[in-house]
SERO-4910 file (N, C-alpha, C, O; in steps of 0.05 Angstrom, whole numbers):
BEGIN
 pado doro    nc1    nc2    nc3   cac1   cac2   cac3    cc1    cc2    cc3    oc1    oc2    oc3
  Met    A    507    173   -200    490    187   -183    486    179   -148    501    167   -133
  Lys    A    453    194   -142    450    198   -114    444    170   -106    447    160   -128
  Val    A    437    148    -89    429    136    -76    416    141    -40    420    159    -24
  Ile    A    403    118    -39    399    112      6    400     82      3    386     68    -12
  Glu    A    420     74     20    423     52     21    419     29     51    436     28     69
  Val    A    398     17     51    422     -3     80    454    -11     70    463    -25     52
  Gln    A    464      2     87    481      2     88    504    -27    118    506    -19    141
  Gly    A    512    -46    114    530    -64    122    509    -73    140    497    -90    127
  Ser    A    501    -71    157    476    -98    176    446    -68    171    450    -44    167
  Phe    A    418    -84    174    394    -71    168    395    -47    198    415    -50    212
  Gly    A    380    -32    205    370     -6    226    372     12    204    380     13    181
  Leu    A    357     29    227    345     55    199    373     78    204    375     99    191
  Glu    A    399     69    230    412     84    236    442     74    201    460     90    194
  Asn    A    439     48    187    458     52    173    436     53    141    440     46    118
  Leu    A    418     62    152    407     82    119    423    109    105    417    129    118
  Ala    A    440    113     84    454    139     89    457    133     54    455    111     42
  Val    A    463    161     43    465    167     20    494    154     16    514    149     31
  Ala    A    487    148    -21    507    132    -34    514    134    -55    493    131    -69
  Glu    A    529    137    -67    544    139    -89    536    111   -108    537     89    -97
  Arg    A    528    114   -133    527     83   -149    522    110   -183    510    131   -188
  Pro    A    549     87   -204    547     87   -227    516     99   -234    500     91   -217
  Glu    A    501    119   -260    483    119   -274    477     95   -285    495     79   -291
  Pro    A    445     87   -291    446     52   -299    441     75   -319    440     99   -314
  Glu    A    438     54   -355    434     60   -371    402     33   -384    401      9   -379
  Pro    A    390     41   -392    377     27   -413    382      4   -438    386      5   -462
  Gly    A    379    -19   -417    383    -27   -443    355    -45   -462    331    -43   -455
  Pro    A    362    -61   -482    337    -76   -490    310    -76   -479    308    -93   -462
  Gly    A    281    -58   -483    260    -67   -462    261    -44   -440    244    -45   -422
  Glu    A    278    -27   -440    282    -25   -409    264      0   -422    252     -1   -443
  Val    A    266     31   -398    278     40   -388    269     56   -373    250     52   -358
  Lys    A    285     84   -376    309     97   -352    291    117   -331    271    124   -343
  Ile    A    292    126   -306    265    131   -298    288    156   -287    311    150   -280
  Arg    A    280    184   -287    281    205   -269    281    202   -239    301    215   -233
  Met    A    273    195   -222    256    195   -202    251    229   -189    268    245   -182
  Lys    A    224    231   -191    197    263   -167    197    251   -136    208    263   -118
  Ala    A    181    224   -131    182    228   -111    188    189    -99    200    172   -112
  Ser    A    178    185    -77    167    175    -70    160    162    -38    176    161    -20
  Ser    A    136    155    -37    117    132    -19    131    110      6    150     95      0
  Leu    A    118    112     36    129    105     43    112     77     53     92     85     65
  Asn    A    113     47     53    101     30     77    112     20     93    134     24    103
  Phe    A     86     -7    100    111    -12    127    117    -37    122    118    -51    142
  Arg    A    120    -46    103    140    -71     84    158    -42     91    162    -39    115
  Asp    A    165    -28     79    205    -11     82    212     -5     94    235      3     94
  Phe    A    190     -4    116    204     -2    143    214    -35    162    230    -37    181
  Leu    A    202    -51    151    203    -91    172    233    -82    150    254    -71    156
  Met    A    224    -89    133    252    -83    103    288    -75    116    311    -85    119
  Val    A    268    -41    123    312    -33    127    317    -50    162    338    -58    173
  Gln    A    287    -49    171    298    -67    200    321    -91    210    337    -97    227
  Gly    A    305    -99    175    321   -126    171    290   -158    187    291   -181    195
  Leu    A    274   -143    183    248   -161    203    235   -170    196    221   -186    209
  Tyr    A    232   -161    154    220   -158    130    234   -196    113    222   -217    109
  Asn    A    254   -190    111    272   -210    100    309   -221    100    324   -227     82
  Pro    A    313   -217    140    333   -234    152    363   -231    133    384   -219    139
  Arg    A    358   -249    105    369   -253     82    372   -238     67    390   -245     51
  Gln    A    364   -222     64    361   -206     44    409   -183     45    421   -170     62
  Pro    A    414   -192     17    439   -185     15    429   -152      7    410   -142     -5
  Leu    A    456   -142     24    447   -118     37    485   -113     22    504   -129     26
  Pro    A    486    -89      6    473    -66     10    451    -53    -13    456    -48    -36
  Ile    A    432    -50     -4    410    -60     -6    389    -24    -11    383     -9      8
  Ile    A    382    -16    -50    364     11    -32    342      4    -33    338    -14    -48
  Pro    A    316     17    -16    295     17     -4    277     18     -9    277     12    -33
  Cys    A    251     24     -2    232     25    -15    216     21    -48    228     28    -69
  Ser    A    195     11    -47    185     -3    -75    166     17    -72    144      7    -67
  Asp    A    165     42    -73    139     58    -92    169     84    -95    188     91    -81
  Gly    A    148     95   -135    158    119   -135    161    126   -171    169    113   -190
  Val    A    151    154   -168    142    163   -196    167    181   -219    180    202   -218
  Gly    A    166    172   -228    189    198   -246    186    206   -281    171    200   -300
  Glu    A    196    213   -280    196    210   -311    211    191   -333    236    194   -334
  Val    A    207    184   -339    216    177   -370    233    196   -383    220    214   -394
  Val    A    261    196   -385    282    197   -394    303    181   -426    315    185   -447
  Glu    A    295    166   -410    311    149   -443    300    125   -444    285    118   -425
  Ile    A    306    107   -470    281     74   -473    295     73   -492    303     92   -507
  Gly    A    301     45   -494    312     32   -504    306     16   -531    286     17   -545
  Glu    A    323      5   -533    313     -2   -569    283    -25   -562    282    -36   -541
  Gly    A    270    -26   -576    230    -40   -588    217    -30   -558    194    -36   -555
  Val    A    230    -14   -533    200     -3   -523    178     22   -541    181     45   -551
  Ser    A    149     -3   -537    128      5   -534    111     18   -525     97     35   -536
  Arg    A    110     11   -503     82     26   -487     97     45   -470     80     47   -452
  Val    A    114     56   -464    119     86   -465    141     99   -481    158     90   -497
  Arg    A    134    125   -471    149    151   -494    180    164   -469    193    156   -450
  Met    A    179    181   -480    209    196   -472    188    217   -462    174    220   -481
  Gly    A    177    235   -438    168    248   -424    148    243   -403    144    257   -383
  Asp    A    128    210   -413    120    211   -392    128    203   -369    149    192   -365
  Arg    A    106    210   -349    109    212   -317     98    181   -313     76    178   -324
  Val    A    108    153   -297    105    132   -299    110    121   -271    126    131   -256
  Ala    A     93     97   -263     95     97   -232    115     71   -244    119     67   -267
  Gly    A    125     55   -223    139     27   -224    126      9   -206    124     16   -182
  Cys    A    117    -12   -213    104    -32   -202    116    -52   -179    140    -57   -175
  Phe    A    102    -58   -171    113    -63   -142    124    -87   -150    149    -87   -152
  Phe    A    113   -106   -156    118   -138   -166    127   -131   -200    109   -131   -217
  Gln    A    151   -126   -207    152   -122   -237    152   -152   -261    162   -153   -284
  Gly    A    138   -177   -245    139   -188   -263    106   -206   -269    100   -227   -279
  Trp    A     94   -190   -258     71   -200   -244     49   -170   -264     48   -146   -257
  Pro    A     36   -180   -286     27   -168   -308      1   -181   -293    -13   -167   -279
  Ser    A     -5   -206   -297    -41   -206   -303    -45   -238   -286    -26   -253   -280
  Gly    A    -62   -241   -281    -68   -266   -275    -69   -271   -245    -77   -254   -229
  Glu    A    -57   -301   -236    -57   -303   -225    -14   -309   -201      9   -315   -207
  Pro    A    -23   -306   -187      5   -299   -174     24   -331   -181     11   -350   -190
  Thr    A     54   -335   -176     68   -359   -169     96   -346   -160    104   -323   -157
  Val    A    105   -373   -157    140   -363   -141    147   -356   -155    167   -343   -148
  Glu    A    143   -357   -188    160   -338   -206    159   -309   -195    177   -300   -182
  Lys    A    139   -296   -199    129   -273   -209    130   -262   -167    126   -238   -165
  Ala    A    134   -279   -135    128   -269   -128    147   -262   -121    148   -261    -96
  Val    A    177   -254   -136    204   -252   -123    225   -235   -145    250   -235   -148
  Thr    A    196   -214   -163    209   -202   -181    198   -165   -154    186   -145   -161
  Thr    A    208   -173   -129    182   -139   -121    215   -125   -120    239   -132   -122
  Leu    A    195    -95   -117    229    -77   -105    219    -58    -78    201    -46    -67
  Gly    A    241    -64    -78    239    -61    -55    257    -71    -26    266    -62     -5
  Ser    A    257   -100    -44    263   -128    -27    254   -142    -40    234   -131    -50
  Pro    A    258   -180    -55    292   -185    -62    311   -157    -78    335   -152    -74
  Leu    A    291   -143   -100    316   -131   -121    311   -102   -110    291    -99    -95
  Asp    A    327    -79   -115    335    -54   -113    307    -39   -114    290    -40   -131
  Gly    A    307    -23    -89    277     -5    -98    283     25   -107    304     31   -119
  Met    A    264     43   -101    264     76   -118    273     93   -107    269    116   -115
  Leu    A    290     87    -80    310    116    -73    336    117    -95    358    105    -94
  Ala    A    331    125   -104    354    128   -131    349    166   -148    328    178   -152
  Glu    A    369    170   -153    358    191   -176    355    170   -185    342    154   -172
  Tyr    A    366    161   -214    350    153   -224    351    114   -229    370     99   -222
  Arg    A    327    106   -242    314     87   -239    319     67   -268    311     84   -284
  Val    A    326     44   -285    317     34   -302    299     16   -283    301      8   -259
  Leu    A    277     12   -309    270    -16   -297    250    -24   -334    254     -9   -354
  Asn    A    232    -47   -334    226    -71   -350    209    -45   -366    213    -23   -355
  Glu    A    195    -43   -387    176    -20   -398    142    -43   -381    121    -36   -369
  Glu    A    149    -61   -387    125    -87   -372    125    -79   -339    105    -86   -326
  Gly    A    142    -69   -327    141    -54   -301    130    -22   -290    132    -15   -266
  Val    A    122    -11   -303    126      1   -294     89     23   -314     88     18   -339
  Val    A     77     33   -309     46     49   -315     50     83   -310     66     93   -294
  His    A     31     98   -328     24    110   -336     12    115   -314     -4     98   -305
  Val    A     18    148   -296     -7    146   -273    -25    177   -271    -15    199   -272
  Pro    A    -50    170   -268    -63    198   -279    -62    224   -268    -62    229   -244
  Glu    A    -60    244   -291    -46    270   -289    -53    282   -278    -39    301   -272
  His    A    -83    282   -266    -94    301   -238    -71    306   -216    -71    328   -203
  Leu    A    -54    290   -211    -39    275   -191    -17    287   -200     -7    289   -222
  Ser    A     -7    298   -170     26    311   -166     45    279   -166     43    254   -168
  Asp    A     56    292   -162     90    260   -165     77    249   -144     66    227   -145
  Glu    A     79    268   -112     81    261   -101     57    238    -94     62    215    -85
  Gln    A     22    250   -101      4    225   -101     12    207   -109     21    187    -99
  Ala    A      7    219   -137     18    198   -151     41    164   -144     39    143   -156
  Ala    A     57    172   -125     77    165   -110     73    149    -87     89    139    -70
  Thr    A     37    148    -92     33    131    -67     15    106    -70     10     87    -55
  Leu    A      6    113    -96      0     93   -115      2     59   -108    -13     45    -94
  Pro    A     26     53   -124     39     30   -128     36      9   -101     26    -13   -109
  Cys    A     42      8    -66     22      3    -58      8     -9    -45      1    -32    -44
  Ala    A      3     20    -29    -24     22    -15    -48     24    -33    -70     15    -26
  Ala    A    -44     36    -58    -75     42    -59    -96     24    -89   -118     25    -99
  Leu    A    -61      7    -93    -68    -25   -109    -78    -51    -97    -92    -69   -106
  Thr    A    -65    -44    -73    -68    -67    -38    -99    -58    -44   -114    -67    -62
  Ala    A   -103    -33    -18   -147    -26    -22   -154    -42    -49   -164    -65    -46
  Trp    A   -150    -31    -78   -158    -38    -89   -161    -70    -90   -184    -80    -87
  Ser    A   -136    -88    -94   -144   -106   -101   -156   -117    -73   -148   -137    -62
  Ala    A   -170   -108    -67   -183   -123    -32   -212   -121    -43   -233   -134    -42
  Leu    A   -202    -99    -52   -247    -92    -51   -253   -103    -74   -266   -123    -75
  Val    A   -244    -89   -100   -248    -93   -138   -243   -112   -143   -259   -125   -156
  Thr    A   -223   -122   -138   -200   -145   -161   -213   -163   -154   -225   -178   -170
  Tyr    A   -215   -168   -115   -219   -198   -107   -248   -199   -100   -264   -219   -101
  Gly    A   -252   -178    -94   -285   -176    -62   -296   -160    -80   -312   -144    -69
  Gly    A   -294   -158   -100   -318   -160   -122   -335   -130   -105   -360   -134   -104
  Arg    A   -329   -113    -97   -355    -99    -77   -359    -68    -84   -346    -48    -89
  Lys    A   -390    -79    -82   -410    -57    -97   -420    -38    -87   -409    -35    -66
  Ala    A   -441    -18    -92   -453     -3    -86   -468    -12    -51   -469    -36    -45
  Gly    A   -477      8    -32   -486     -6    -14   -477    -31      5   -493    -44     18
  Asp    A   -450    -36      3   -449    -60     17   -426    -35     32   -414    -17     20
  Thr    A   -425    -44     64   -419    -43     86   -373    -58     96   -363    -80     99
  Ile    A   -363    -31     96   -334    -27     90   -325    -23    118   -336     -2    126
  Leu    A   -307    -36    141   -289    -39    169   -268    -28    145   -272    -35    122
  Val    A   -254    -15    150   -225     -7    146   -205     14    171   -202     37    181
  Gln    A   -194    -15    172   -165    -15    218   -156      3    223   -132     -2    224
  Gly    A   -160     26    228   -145     55    224   -143     75    208   -164     70    197
  Thr    A   -134     97    195   -108    117    188    -95    118    166    -93    136    150
  Gly    A    -83     86    167    -59     89    147    -62     91    124    -83     98    115
  Gly    A    -39     84    107    -41     85     73    -66     60     67    -70     64     43
  Val    A    -70     54     69    -73     24     49   -110     31     61   -132     36     51
  Ser    A    -99     29     90   -137     46    108   -160     64     89   -182     57     79
  Met    A   -142     95     88   -145    115     85   -159    104     48   -180    114     39
  Phe    A   -142     79     29   -154     87      2   -176     66     13   -199     71      5
  Gly    A   -173     46     29   -185     33     24   -222     51     30   -241     46     16
  Leu    A   -222     65     45   -232     95     46   -253    105     23   -278    105     20
  Gln    A   -238    110     14   -237    125     -8   -250    104    -24   -274    105    -29
  Ile    A   -234     80    -34   -239     66    -41   -273     57    -53   -287     56    -74
  Gly    A   -274     53    -25   -300     48    -21   -324     69    -27   -345     66    -39
  Lys    A   -312     92    -15   -329    113    -15   -347    108    -48   -371    102    -51
  Met    A   -331    113    -65   -317    117    -97   -336     90   -107   -351     92   -127
  Ile    A   -333     67    -94   -350     52   -106   -386     66   -104   -401     72   -123
  Gly    A   -393     69    -77   -422     79    -65   -429     56    -46   -450     43    -49
  Ala    A   -406     49    -19   -408     37     -2   -401     54     24   -391     76     26
  Arg    A   -409     40     38   -423     53     65   -404     47     81   -405     22     84
  Val    A   -373     63    102   -335     54    108   -358     63    134   -376     79    138
  Val    A   -342     34    151   -324     49    183   -306     33    196   -303     10    204
  Val    A   -288     61    194   -266     71    215   -259     60    231   -277     42    234
  Ile    A   -239     55    250   -236     37    281   -197     57    283   -178     52    268
  Ser    A   -198     72    301   -180     86    307   -169     89    338   -181     75    354
  Ser    A   -150    103    346   -143     96    380   -138    131    386   -131    142    407
  Ser    A   -152    148    346   -152    172    360   -172    196    352   -166    210    332
  Asn    A   -191    199    363   -213    218    363   -222    243    339   -244    248    329
  Glu    A   -195    256    336   -183    271    318   -180    254    293   -189    265    273
  Lys    A   -170    234    290   -163    219    263   -174    216    253   -167    214    229
  Leu    A   -210    212    261   -234    195    267   -254    227    256   -274    229    242
  Asp    A   -244    241    266   -269    269    253   -254    273    228   -267    274    206
  Arg    A   -227    274    229   -211    270    197   -225    256    177   -234    262    155
  Ala    A   -224    238    190   -233    208    166   -272    207    168   -285    192    153
  Ala    A   -278    216    177   -301    221    175   -312    259    153   -334    264    143
  Arg    A   -286    275    153   -289    293    145   -281    282    114   -278    297     95
  Met    A   -277    259    114   -272    250     80   -288    234     77   -282    221     57
  Gly    A   -313    224     89   -344    212     76   -333    183     93   -343    162     85
  Ala    A   -322    182    105   -336    160    128   -369    167    141   -384    187    144
  Asp    A   -369    138    146   -397    137    148   -405    141    185   -420    157    196
  His    A   -393    126    194   -372    123    228   -354    121    236   -338    117    218
  Gly    A   -338    123    267   -323    125    275   -323    112    304   -334    123    323
  Ile    A   -307     82    307   -303     82    330   -284     84    348   -293     67    364
  Asn    A   -262     92    359   -246     92    380   -231     79    395   -221     87    416
  Tyr    A   -227     50    382   -217     27    392   -203     18    425   -205     -2    439
  Lys    A   -189     45    428   -187     44    451   -200     50    484   -192     48    507
  Glu    A   -242     63    464   -249     82    485   -267     46    482   -279     38    502
  Thr    A   -265     26    450   -291     10    461   -277    -20    445   -281    -31    423
  Pro    A   -253    -27    474   -241    -52    459   -247    -80    450   -232   -100    446
  Lys    A   -271    -77    447   -299   -100    442   -312    -85    413   -336    -87    406
  Trp    A   -294    -71    402   -306    -49    379   -316    -75    355   -326    -64    335
  Gly    A   -314   -110    353   -328   -125    327   -343   -123    330   -353   -120    308
  Lys    A   -369   -119    358   -389   -114    368   -399    -92    367   -422    -90    359
  Ala    A   -388    -76    373   -394    -56    366   -400    -42    321   -418    -28    312
  Val    A   -390    -47    314   -386    -49    287   -409    -79    279   -431    -68    275
  Arg    A   -411    -97    277   -437   -111    280   -459   -102    278   -477   -104    261
  Glu    A   -455    -89    305   -490    -70    309   -501    -33    282   -521    -20    274
  Trp    A   -463    -35    279   -476    -11    263   -477    -17    247   -484      1    233
  Ala    A   -471    -51    225   -475    -54    194   -501    -75    209   -504    -99    205
  Asp    A   -523    -50    233   -563    -66    224   -549    -99    242   -554   -122    235
  Gly    A   -539    -93    256   -538   -124    277   -532   -154    254   -540   -177    255
  Leu    A   -514   -141    237   -513   -171    211   -487   -158    224   -493   -164    247
  Gly    A   -467   -148    226   -437   -147    220   -425   -136    178   -444   -138    163
  Val    A   -407   -129    169   -399   -120    147   -385   -138    133   -367   -155    137
  Asp    A   -402   -127    110   -401   -150     89   -366   -152     74   -361   -169     57
  His    A   -341   -131     84   -323   -130     82   -298   -119    109   -302   -104    128
  Val    A   -274   -133    104   -263   -124    129   -237   -116    114   -231   -134     98
  Ile    A   -220    -93    112   -191    -95    107   -182    -88    125   -183    -65    132
  Glu    A   -163   -122    149   -157   -129    149   -130   -112    168   -149    -98    173
  Val    A   -107   -102    181    -87    -90    167    -73   -103    192    -48    -98    192
  Gly    A    -83   -119    214    -75   -120    251    -61   -137    254    -47   -144    273
  Gly    A    -66   -145    227    -54   -181    242    -64   -190    260    -84   -177    267
  Ala    A    -57   -216    277    -61   -241    297    -79   -219    321    -92   -229    339
  Gly    A    -77   -195    319    -79   -187    336   -105   -169    343   -111   -161    364
  Thr    A   -114   -167    324   -133   -169    312   -150   -175    289   -161   -156    278
  Leu    A   -154   -194    283   -167   -212    280   -190   -226    295   -211   -233    283
  Gln    A   -187   -229    317   -211   -236    327   -243   -221    318   -265   -229    311
  Glu    A   -232   -194    325   -257   -167    335   -255   -175    310   -278   -169    302
  Ser    A   -246   -184    293   -260   -172    261   -270   -194    257   -290   -187    245
  Leu    A   -271   -224    259   -284   -243    253   -315   -239    266   -336   -250    258
  Gln    A   -309   -216    293   -336   -217    310   -359   -178    286   -382   -168    287
  Ala    A   -341   -174    275   -340   -145    251   -355   -168    229   -378   -159    224
  Val    A   -353   -184    219   -356   -196    195   -390   -205    192   -406   -218    205
  Arg    A   -391   -190    171   -424   -214    172   -431   -249    161   -426   -251    137
  Ile    A   -440   -273    171   -446   -284    155   -432   -282    130   -430   -259    121
  Gly    A   -425   -295    121   -414   -298     95   -399   -277     73   -397   -280     49
  Gly    A   -390   -258     86   -360   -243     89   -339   -239     89   -326   -255    102
  Glu    A   -329   -223     80   -303   -233     72   -282   -216     95   -290   -203    115
  Ile    A   -262   -218     90   -235   -213    108   -217   -208     94   -214   -232     87
  Ser    A   -197   -192     79   -180   -182     66   -154   -169     87   -149   -147     96
  Met    A   -137   -206     88   -108   -196    113    -89   -185     98    -85   -195     76
  Ile    A    -78   -170    104    -71   -143     98    -45   -149    106    -25   -162     99
  Gly    A    -54   -131    130    -19   -122    148    -19   -132    165    -41   -141    172
  Val    A      7   -135    186     14   -143    217     21   -122    229     37   -119    248
  Leu    A      9   -109    218     14    -95    262     11    -91    267     13    -68    274
  Ser    A    -10   -120    285     -9   -119    316     14   -149    322     21   -158    344
  Gly    A     21   -158    299     29   -187    306     23   -200    275      5   -191    259
  Gly    A     41   -222    271     40   -244    256     34   -268    264     39   -285    247
  Ala    A     20   -282    296     24   -296    308     20   -294    337     35   -286    356
  Lys    A    -14   -307    335    -23   -302    379    -53   -336    364    -63   -349    344
  Glu    A    -52   -333    393    -72   -356    399    -93   -349    383    -99   -325    384
  Leu    A   -110   -369    366   -142   -353    344   -152   -373    351   -143   -395    359
  Asn    A   -178   -359    347   -206   -387    346   -215   -377    329   -225   -356    320
  Ile    A   -210   -410    323   -227   -406    266   -241   -412    286   -226   -423    302
  Leu    A   -263   -411    295   -288   -422    290   -307   -416    280   -324   -429    268
  Pro    A   -302   -377    290   -316   -351    265   -317   -370    233   -334   -379    217
  Ile    A   -291   -370    237   -291   -378    210   -306   -393    196   -315   -381    177
  Leu    A   -315   -416    197   -328   -433    198   -353   -427    201   -369   -419    184
  Met    A   -358   -432    229   -387   -431    224   -402   -412    223   -425   -414    232
  Lys    A   -389   -382    210   -409   -357    186   -392   -359    165   -391   -336    157
  Asn    A   -379   -372    152   -369   -390    122   -369   -352    117   -382   -337    104
  Val    A   -344   -350    138   -321   -327    121   -301   -333     96   -287   -353     96
  Arg    A   -300   -320     84   -280   -316     66   -249   -304     75   -246   -280     70
  Val    A   -226   -318     88   -208   -299     86   -186   -309     61   -177   -331     54
  Gln    A   -184   -272     47   -169   -268     39   -146   -270     27   -147   -274      3
  Gly    A   -120   -267     38   -102   -256     32    -90   -236      1    -88   -244    -23
  Ile    A    -86   -218      9    -75   -200    -12    -32   -192     -5    -17   -186     13
  Phe    A    -33   -195    -28     -7   -188    -24     -1   -159    -60      9   -160    -82
  Val    A    -12   -143    -47    -10   -106    -70    -23   -131    -92    -46   -135    -83
  Gly    A    -20   -146   -112    -34   -133   -129    -18   -131   -165      5   -122   -166
  His    A    -38   -142   -196    -13   -139   -220    -14   -107   -230    -17    -84   -221
  Arg    A    -10   -118   -250      2    -91   -263    -38    -80   -273    -44    -56   -275
  Glu    A    -62   -107   -279    -66   -107   -295    -98    -90   -284   -114    -75   -294
  Gly    A    -93   -102   -261    -99    -93   -227    -99    -49   -226   -116    -33   -233
  Phe    A    -70    -44   -214    -50    -26   -227    -81     -6   -242    -99      8   -234
  Glu    A    -71    -15   -265    -78      9   -295   -116     14   -290   -127     36   -294
  Ala    A   -131    -11   -282   -151    -12   -279   -163     11   -263   -180     28   -269
  Met    A   -142      5   -229   -135     28   -201   -147     43   -211   -171     47   -207
  Asn    A   -123     65   -241   -113     78   -252   -135    103   -261   -138    128   -260
  Arg    A   -152     77   -271   -175     85   -299   -195    100   -276   -192    124   -274
  Ala    A   -208     91   -263   -225     90   -249   -214    115   -232   -232    132   -230
  Met    A   -195    121   -222   -187    152   -197   -186    178   -217   -193    200   -209
  Ala    A   -179    174   -242   -161    186   -262   -203    188   -265   -201    212   -267
  Leu    A   -224    185   -265   -249    179   -289   -267    208   -253   -281    228   -254
  His    A   -253    189   -223   -273    200   -206   -259    233   -187   -268    252   -173
  Lys    A   -234    225   -198   -213    254   -187   -212    249   -165   -221    267   -150
  Leu    A   -199    222   -152   -194    221   -127   -163    222   -119   -144    212   -131
  Ala    A   -163    236    -95   -150    241    -90   -128    246    -61   -129    261    -42
  Pro    A   -106    222    -73    -90    204    -43    -95    225    -30    -98    247    -40
  Val    A    -96    214      3    -90    230     31    -50    235     37    -39    215     46
  Val    A    -37    254     33    -11    260     31     -1    262     60      3    237     60
  Asp    A      7    269     83     11    270    103     29    296    105     22    318    112
  Arg    A     51    288     99     76    299     97     92    288     85     92    264     81
  Val    A    113    306     75    142    296     53    157    317     62    152    340     68
  Phe    A    178    302     60    199    305     74    222    300     32    215    298      9
  Pro    A    245    301     46    266    320     24    272    278     32    272    265     52
  Phe    A    278    269     -8    294    240    -10    317    241     15    315    222     31
  Gln    A    339    261     20    354    248     45    355    234     72    368    217     84
  Glu    A    322    260     78    314    253    105    287    232    108    264    237    115
  Val    A    302    203    100    279    183     94    287    170    124    273    154    135
  Lys    A    310    179    134    303    165    169    285    179    194    275    172    215
  Gln    A    287    205    177    265    221    195    247    211    188    236    199    207
  Ala    A    233    208    163    221    204    140    202    165    168    186    154    182
  Phe    A    215    168    161    208    126    181    211    130    208    203    110    220
  Gln    A    220    147    224    203    158    240    183    158    247    168    140    255
  Val    A    182    178    242    144    183    245    130    160    237    114    151    254
  Met    A    133    145    209    121    120    206    116    108    227     94    105    237
  Glu    A    146     96    240    137     88    274    128     95    290    127     80    309
  Arg    A    118    117    292    108    123    329     87    126    311     70    137    325
  Gly    A     76    122    283     39    114    284     31    156    285      7    162    288
  Glu    A     51    177    284     40    200    284     15    206    249     -3    223    245
  His    A     25    187    234      9    203    212     -7    195    200    -10    171    201
  Phe    A    -21    207    187    -54    207    173    -54    211    149    -58    234    140
  Gly    A    -48    182    129    -60    178    106    -19    171     96     -6    156    111
  Lys    A     -3    186     67     10    171     66     44    191     79     49    213     87
  Ile    A     55    173     76     92    186     84    103    194     55    104    175     38
  Cys    A    111    218     47    125    217     23    146    223     28    157    226     50
  Leu    A    157    226      1    181    234      1    204    252    -33    218    240    -49
  Ala    A    200    280    -32    199    285    -60    239    286    -68    252    294    -48
  Phe    A    251    282    -85    275    280   -107    289    310   -107    308    314   -122
***
């Protein structure tokens, strides 16, 4: 079967199509014919050697993928032949709190990812996806959608009338907007592009701020939120944006730490965390139980993920280059 591998050493230039033996499911396992995958910034960092430089190579990248169950092993009861399923990012985290043991069961590093014509996964590491979604739309759910859901619902407990700030217009942020509106919250979006802010407004964003035109956007967000600050910040920027997020959040509010698009280290004044009684919660995607709860909500509300563009499976380099340039709005997908 054909797979995409990072071969020899890290770097987009070392992504290549390769041949591997077609896998067969053992007891408790399912064989999936892959239909679509989606890209995450973590995948880009991994391919570049910036996520886990000690990752043994070759490795199949990309943690997100959806396909059809074409063979089941002995004892499988959670899925049937012909079911359409997605792989869970954490293959070993069905519910509860994360542990060291659960944390090392992630697809796309250290485990092989989903860019293969066939994948064999344990039945405990797959979920059914909503019927109303295309394969490409469903492939956006395992990381970006679940991360936003974990931040706002599983840990955040957000409710109607709350105020939420999302940073940028990438996958997690757009799911933050969509899930926020689904639960009845008011959502403000920041972006460097007025065109993207207009698109976010058409998706239901209540307000938009161009952070290049308004560098002190934290104050502008606070003023929009009745002068008090927002209840919740989806923080995907990292160290470079956290100071402004602390200005934007209300006393007693919450910041979900998700991404490091602006870097992972910087001198930071942490006094506002103390003085404003702010909760800073790290979000590392989420567990299968949360994934299934999110899918039920999406099916009920017919939520449709935002897919920016779809590349053929073999054009993964070009897809990553679009991500690197920040040209996308929502998610970038690959079709098999």
